[in-house]
DOFIMAR-818544 format. One record per residue (C-alpha): x, y, z; residue number from 0. Coordinates in nm, 3 decimals, always signed. Layout:
N
+---------+---------+---------+------+
!    east !   north !      up ! paro !
+---------+---------+---------+------+
!       X !       Y !       Z !  NUM !
...
+---------+---------+---------+------+
***
This chain:
71
+---------+---------+---------+------+
!    east !   north !      up ! paro !
+---------+---------+---------+------+
!  +9.762 ! +10.039 ! +13.315 !    0 !
!  +9.755 ! +10.080 ! +12.961 !    1 !
!  +9.567 ! +10.300 ! +12.702 !    2 !
!  +9.300 ! +10.216 ! +12.519 !    3 !
!  +9.286 ! +10.217 ! +12.182 !    4 !
!  +9.035 ! +10.415 ! +12.011 !    5 !
!  +8.983 ! +10.612 ! +11.715 !    6 !
!  +8.758 ! +11.004 ! +11.781 !    7 !
!  +8.613 ! +11.051 ! +11.432 !    8 !
!  +8.496 ! +11.384 ! +11.316 !    9 !
!  +8.251 ! +11.541 ! +11.065 !   10 !
!  +8.253 ! +11.864 ! +11.012 !   11 !
!  +7.969 ! +12.069 ! +10.859 !   12 !
!  +8.134 ! +12.053 ! +10.528 !   13 !
!  +8.135 ! +11.676 ! +10.497 !   14 !
!  +8.476 ! +11.631 ! +10.582 !   15 !
!  +8.647 ! +11.398 ! +10.835 !   16 !
!  +8.861 ! +11.393 ! +11.036 !   17 !
!  +8.989 ! +11.115 ! +11.285 !   18 !
!  +9.297 ! +11.042 ! +11.568 !   19 !
!  +9.393 ! +10.777 ! +11.687 !   20 !
!  +9.492 ! +10.735 ! +12.097 !   21 !
!  +9.584 ! +10.411 ! +12.317 !   22 !
!  +9.824 ! +10.292 ! +11.935 !   23 !
! +10.088 ! +10.286 ! +11.895 !   24 !
! +10.327 ! +10.267 ! +11.596 !   25 !
! +10.278 ! +10.079 ! +11.289 !   26 !
!  +9.885 !  +9.980 ! +11.457 !   27 !
!  +9.756 ! +10.402 ! +11.435 !   28 !
!  +9.861 ! +10.434 ! +11.057 !   29 !
!  +9.690 ! +10.031 ! +10.992 !   30 !
!  +9.363 ! +10.131 ! +11.140 !   31 !
!  +9.374 ! +10.516 ! +10.898 !   32 !
!  +9.354 ! +10.293 ! +10.633 !   33 !
!  +9.092 ! +10.122 ! +10.763 !   34 !
!  +8.869 ! +10.386 ! +10.830 !   35 !
!  +8.989 ! +10.491 ! +10.457 !   36 !
!  +8.816 ! +10.147 ! +10.334 !   37 !
!  +8.470 ! +10.184 ! +10.519 !   38 !
!  +8.419 ! +10.528 ! +10.391 !   39 !
!  +8.538 ! +10.505 ! +10.129 !   40 !
!  +8.772 ! +10.844 ! +10.143 !   41 !
!  +9.154 ! +10.940 ! +10.124 !   42 !
!  +9.420 ! +11.082 ! +10.302 !   43 !
!  +9.487 ! +11.448 ! +10.273 !   44 !
!  +9.703 ! +11.526 ! +10.563 !   45 !
!  +9.792 ! +11.324 ! +10.874 !   46 !
! +10.053 ! +11.341 ! +11.148 !   47 !
! +10.181 ! +11.168 ! +11.387 !   48 !
! +10.122 ! +11.217 ! +11.764 !   49 !
! +10.430 ! +11.092 ! +12.015 !   50 !
! +10.188 ! +10.776 ! +12.056 !   51 !
! +10.345 ! +10.695 ! +11.737 !   52 !
! +10.648 ! +10.701 ! +11.824 !   53 !
! +10.655 ! +10.525 ! +12.153 !   54 !
! +10.635 ! +10.127 ! +12.045 !   55 !
! +10.469 !  +9.895 ! +12.308 !   56 !
! +10.650 !  +9.621 ! +12.506 !   57 !
! +10.540 !  +9.301 ! +12.208 !   58 !
! +10.596 !  +9.571 ! +11.936 !   59 !
! +10.978 !  +9.587 ! +12.024 !   60 !
! +10.928 !  +9.211 ! +12.078 !   61 !
! +10.812 !  +9.139 ! +11.720 !   62 !
! +11.103 !  +9.382 ! +11.593 !   63 !
! +11.389 !  +9.188 ! +11.720 !   64 !
! +11.223 !  +8.875 ! +11.579 !   65 !
! +11.177 !  +9.036 ! +11.263 !   66 !
! +11.567 !  +9.160 ! +11.242 !   67 !
! +11.698 !  +8.825 ! +11.394 !   68 !
! +11.521 !  +8.663 ! +11.096 !   69 !
! +11.737 !  +8.871 ! +10.857 !   70 !
+---------+---------+---------+------+
***
């Protein structure tokens, strides 16, 4: 069973916002953070990749292969 893609957003008492992606792999998590920045009119101050970032899904591997073949 595949993980459900979600974004966990936390707002601190001081107004700081932190977000964490779950069930997203590769570039998809970065795209989601960019959308959050736009919605919240915020800027990422620091970030770190989780293990999920480095785990490509089968469809992402296929897309990468297609992209490499086109080059």
